[in-house]
N, C-alpha and C positions, 0 to 999 in steps of 0.2 A: 618492297622492304617489309619484313615482318614486324608488327607492333604487338608487344605484350599486352594482354588484357589485365584488368585490375587484380584478378585472382592470382595470376602468375606473379605480378609485382609483390603482392602480399606474401606469397610463398617464398620468394627470394629474400624479402625483408626479414621474414621469420628466420630463415637459415642464417643470414648474415648476423642478425642480432644474437642468435643462439651461439654462433661461433665466437662472438666477442666475449662471451662469459667464461671461456676457457682461459686459464693462465698457468704459468709454469715457474717454478723456482728450484734452483739446485740446492740440495741439502748435503753438504759434504762432497766427496769425490765420486761416490757411487750411487747416490740417491737423488731422484727428482720428485718434487711435490707437484701434483697436478690438481689444481682447483677446478672442479667440474661445474656444469650448470645444474646438476642434480641437487635438489634441496630437501630438507626435512620439514615436518609440520611445525618445527620451532623456528623456521625461516633461516636456517643455516645451510650454506652451500657445502657440499661434501668434498673433502680432499682425499686423494688417493696417492700412495707413494709407490714408486717403481725403483727397485734396487737391483743392480747388476752385481752378482757375486759368484765367483767360481764357475763362470760359463752358464749360470742360471739366472733367470729373472724372477724376482719376487714382487708381486703386486699386492699391496696390503693397505689396511686402513690406518696404519701407523699407531695403533692403540687408541685412536681418538674415540671410537664408539664406546669403549669401556671406561674411558677417563672423563666421560660426560662433557666432552667438548661441544656436543650438539645440544646441550641443555636438556638431555633426557637420560634418566638413570636406567641401566639394564639391571633389573632386580632378579638375580639368579635364584631367588627363593620363590618367585612367582611362577607357579606351574603353567598357568595360561600363557604367560609371555614366553616361557621357555619352549613350549610347543610351537609357537610361531617362529621363534628364533631358530630352532632345530630344523623346522621345515625349510626356511630360507637357506640355511647352511647346506642342506641336502640338495635343494633345487639348483643352487648356484655352484655346488661342489666346492664350498669354501672350507678351508682348514682353520684350526685355531691352535695358538700356542700361548704361553704365559711367560712374561719376563721376570727378573729377580724381584721387582717391586710388586708383583702380583697383578700387573695390568695385562689383560688379554689382548692379543693381536689376532686379527682375522686376515687370511691371506690366500693367494693362489700362486702357483709357480709354473714356469715353462722354460724350455731351452730355445724356443722359437720366437724371435722378435716380432714376427708378423702376427702372432696371436695376442700381443699385448693390448692393442686397441680394444679388442673384444673383452679381454679380462678387466680392463679399466672400466668399461661400461658395466659389466656384471658386478664388479665390486662396488661401484658407485650406487647401483640399484639396490644391492644388498644392504649397504650402510644406510641409505635413505629410508628403506622400508623398516629396517630394524629400529633405527633411532625414532622413527615416527610411531611405530607400534609401542615403543616403551613409554610414550606419553599418554597412552590410553589407560584410564583408571579402571582396572579390573576388580579392585577391592575397595571396601569402605575406607575413606580417607583417615578416619580415626584408627583403624586397624593398621594401616600402613605406617602411620606416625608412631604407634605403639611399638611395632616390630623394629622399625629403624632406630628409634631412640634406645631401646634395650640392646640392640645389636651393637650400636656405637659404644655404649657404656661397657658392655661385656668384652668387646674387642679390645678396648683401651686397657681394661683391667688385666686381661690375659696377656696382651702384648707387653705391658710394663713389668709384669711379674714373671713372665716366662720367655723373655726376649732372647735369652741365651739358647733356647731350643728352636728359634725361628718358626713360630706357629704360622700356618697358612690358613687364612680366613675364607669362608664361603668356598670351601674346597670340595671338588669332586673326588670320589674314591679313585678314579683314574680318568684319563682324558679320552678314552675310547669306549670300552664296553660298559663302564659304569659312570659315565660322565653326568647322568641325570641323578645319581645318588650323591647328594650333597650334604656336607656337614658344616656347622658354624665355624668350627676350628679343627684343624688336623695337625698333629705333632708327630714327627717321625724321629726316632732316636735309635741308632744302631739297628736299623732294619725292623724296628718295632713301631707299631702305630697306636696312637691314642686318638680316639674320635670324640668330639664334643658337639652336642647339639643344644641350642638355646630354645627354650619353650616359653612363650608368652602369648598374650591375647588381650584384646580390648573388652572382651566379654567371655563368659564361660564356654559358649559354643565355639568360639575361635580358639580358645585354649585347648579344647578337646580335639579340634581339627589339627592343631599344631602337634599335639601329642601323637595322634594317629600317623601323621606324616613322618614324625621322628621315629616312631616304632617301626614303620615300614622300611625306612632307610637302614636302621640297625639290623633288621631281619635279613635284608639283602646282603649287607656287609658280612653277616655271620655265616652266610651260605656261599660267599664268593671265594675266589681263589686267594683272597687276602686273609681269610679267616684265621689261619695259623699265625699270622703276624700281628694280630690285634690284641693289645694288652688291656686297654681301657675303652669302655663305651659309656661316656659320661653325659648326663643331662643337667643343664643349668636352668632352673625354673625361676622365672621372675615373679616372686611372691609379693612384690610391691605394686604390681600392675592393678589397674582398676578392675580388670576382668578376673582376677584371681579369687576364686571362691573354692576353698579346698574341698568342701563337702560335695561340690558338683563335679570335681575332676579327680577325686581320690581313686576311684575304681580304675580309670584310665591310667593314672600314674602307677598304680600297683601292677597292672599288666605290663607296662613299659619296664618297670624295675625287674620284673620276672625275666623279661627277655634280655635285658642288658646285664643282669647279674650284679648290678651295683645300684645303691640307693641314689635317688635323685637328690641334687644339691640345690638348696634354695639360695637365691641371690643374697639374702641377708647373712648367709653362712658361706659365702663364696671362697673364703680362705681354705675351706676343705678341698676345693678343686685344685688349688695350687699345691696343697700338701700332697695330694695323690700324684699329681703330674711331676712333682720334683723328686 
């Protein structure tokens, strides 16, 4: 009679313990939530959703990655993080869409049920790595706080004063060819576009870097297939920030204004922005 050695017993115990970490819950009539053993560096287990619709299976993250359910914020203005995110999207062949609330959903699709286990594995790996990467501090904490604080104030101001135009925040020029060309706010009216970028920084150097990124995005937009549909290229400058020193950023702002064809608007004069967009 064959007796297992200790290593074989350990291996079986590992497999059985791992299996017990899977759980399932029905979500409506056509979706099941799969809680996986894969976790993030924030100690959250990854959930994946499988939906059957019209003869097709959709394996998605359920919007949890973008909604900070894993206690990690995907900062779509952080170029270092975006490179990592786009790498994982390409490697795992993950697609992305956005719902009416602006929450991004990552997903894969198939018509073959036998491919679903592999897709669940790949999606769980994708979410785990992206959520974990988002916790890495690529920038100075003071700079992140400055940018996030100003973005929240500016978003609230624009959202409350221009809500009838349904502004889209942190928007890409499109979801395919120009998805890395992002603007703080995008407003579309009768097939015409208004692009808004926020400029701020915790010190003059970061202010200049922000202006340079903004300038590049506007230049790309001006040479894109959307160029004939753009009415406004607006810059909202946080002149109340600690890092705002006009004499140290004036040359960069002047170049930016030359490229946009419109004067930069200071935060203390933000009503000018609303007047233009209305």
